[in-house]
C-alpha positions, -999 to +999 in steps of 0.1 A: -001+002+001+012+036-008+011+066+014-009+091+000+005+125-010-019+148+007-014+184+010-009+201+045-044+215+054-067+191+034-077+160+032-094+133+000-126+135+017-124+175+020-146+200-002-132+227+017-094+245+017-089+241+050-054+264+050-059+294+069-063+323+044-057+351+071-032+376+075-015+391+099+000+416+086-011+452+102-028+476+079-037+515+084-077+521+074-095+551+076-134+546+080-160+569+077-194+564+093-225+582+092-245+585+123-276+598+146-261+634+160-277+626+190-266+613+229-248+583+231-241+576+197-200+587+201-199+565+236-214+535+216-188+536+186-162+538+210-172+511+231-170+490+200-134+494+203-131+495+236-146+466+241-131+444+213-095+458+223-097+478+190-073+507+186-079+538+176-056+560+163-075+595+152-106+601+159-129+631+147-169+640+149-189+670+135-223+677+126-225+675+088-265+680+081-282+702+107-317+693+094-313+659+092-293+656+127-263+634+114-231+634+124-197+620+102-173+601+124-140+598+112-118+574+128-085+557+114-072+523+128-050+501+125-056+460+126-055+426+103-076+427+071-101+405+090-101+427+121-109+458+095-141+439+083-148+424+118-152+465+132-169+473+096-193+447+106-203+452+139-201+492+132-228+485+105-248+465+131-250+497+155-286+509+154-277+550+150-250+537+122-265+552+084-234+544+061-197+528+070-168+534+046-136+522+045-120+552+023-084+530+020-099+507+000-126+529-020-099+545-041-082+577-038-089+600-003-077+627+009-070+636+044-058+664+062-050+671+102-046+704+115-024+713+143-015+740+170+022+740+180+040+762+207+073+766+205+099+785+230+126+798+216+154+824+217+180+835+196+192+817+165+165+790+177+137+813+168+150+823+136+153+789+126+118+779+135+104+805+115+126+793+086+116+759+087+074+771+094+079+788+060+094+758+039+064+735+059+039+768+049+032+767+088+012+800+098+025+820+129-011+824+150+006+840+181+035+852+188+051+866+220+087+876+233+097+837+241+071+818+222+055+807+188+025+794+180+020+778+143-006+760+131+000+737+103-027+716+081-013+686+064-012+651+060-006+632+092+035+626+079+035+662+073+026+672+110+048+649+124+074+658+103+074+691+112+069+683+152+101+667+146+124+694+137+105+717+161+116+694+191+150+705+194+136+740+187+117+739+219+086+724+211+065+728+243+031+716+230+006+703+206-025+700+201-038+681+169-070+675+154-073+637+141-077+634+106-105+647+085-108+624+057-131+621+021-127+602-006-121+618-042-145+602-062-185+609-061-208+587-038-231+591-065 
């Protein structure tokens, strides 16, 4: 009797591929969620993430339709493709949720973030901070004798790069809005 040559994960009696098809690579995804603008909705969405151990890298919420009482939640999260699909499915099952879109897979997207950075310095460091702000197209929105407050908008990477350059020049405080994102193609 000869030994059967069966591939690992299957048998000669199985009609199914039993090999694991999941990936363990972490991917960054930008999700937008259209919800009713009412008390407790944000807590329910956040509870879905925290209750299952999912991380939120960025979160922004704003009312987009005052008459229709609708808000848009933009969430940047990281996970395996299976976790991202699970998050989208669970978000879609929440009662106040009208739509869930994964902008990362739907095509080209425009993402921007706004940040305010207070840089405290004097002398040559002050001049260097202004020079770098000009290169990054950051605006001075407040100035004192010993500090500048810069406003910068752009991708997360641009804001991170500007903050990294400002650290040795006396970065004292930073506030970030989180990512706002829109799909570049028509939703109709």
